[in-house]
C-alpha positions in Angstrom: 4.2 21.5 13.1 3.4 20.4 9.5 2.0 17.1 7.9 4.7 15.6 6.6 3.7 15.9 2.4 6.1 12.6 2.0 4.3 9.9 3.4 7.3 6.9 4.2 4.1 4.2 4.7 0.0 4.1 5.8 0.0 4.0 9.5 -1.0 0.6 9.8 0.9 -2.5 8.9 -1.0 -5.6 9.1 -3.8 -4.5 6.3 -3.9 -2.2 2.9 -7.7 -1.2 2.1 -7.4 0.0 -2.1 -10.2 1.6 -1.0 -9.8 4.1 0.2 -8.1 7.0 -2.1 -5.8 7.3 0.1 -4.4 4.6 1.4 -4.1 3.2 -1.8 -1.6 5.9 -2.7 0.3 6.2 -0.3 0.2 2.3 0.0 1.7 2.4 -3.9 4.1 5.1 -2.7 5.4 3.1 -0.3 5.8 0.1 -2.3 7.0 2.5 -5.6 4.3 0.7 -8.0 1.4 1.7 -9.9 -2.1 2.3 -7.8 -3.2 -1.0 -10.5 -0.1 -3.2 -10.1 -1.2 -2.9 -6.3 -4.7 -3.4 -6.5 -4.0 -6.4 -8.7 -1.8 -7.5 -5.8 -4.4 -7.4 -3.5 -6.6 -9.0 -5.2 -4.8 -11.7 -5.6 -3.3 -12.1 -2.3 -5.1 -10.6 -0.2 -5.6 -7.6 1.9 -2.7 -8.3 4.5 0.7 -6.3 4.5 3.7 -8.8 4.7 1.7 -11.2 1.9 1.0 -7.5 0.1 4.8 -7.1 0.6 6.2 -11.5 0.0 4.1 -10.8 -3.5 5.7 -7.7 -4.4 9.3 -9.0 -3.8 10.0 -6.1 -0.9 
């Protein structure tokens, strides 16, 4: 079966690694925000999924 090209969310929900381009892309898609907005949010609240989710109001 081919890979699903529409990413629902990255595999790990524990933390967001903004230093990996594919994770940055996938998380930005998941949260429906720009990559820059995601980077800013992670820099402000840290990389933990729940903290980023809460900060983005998702």
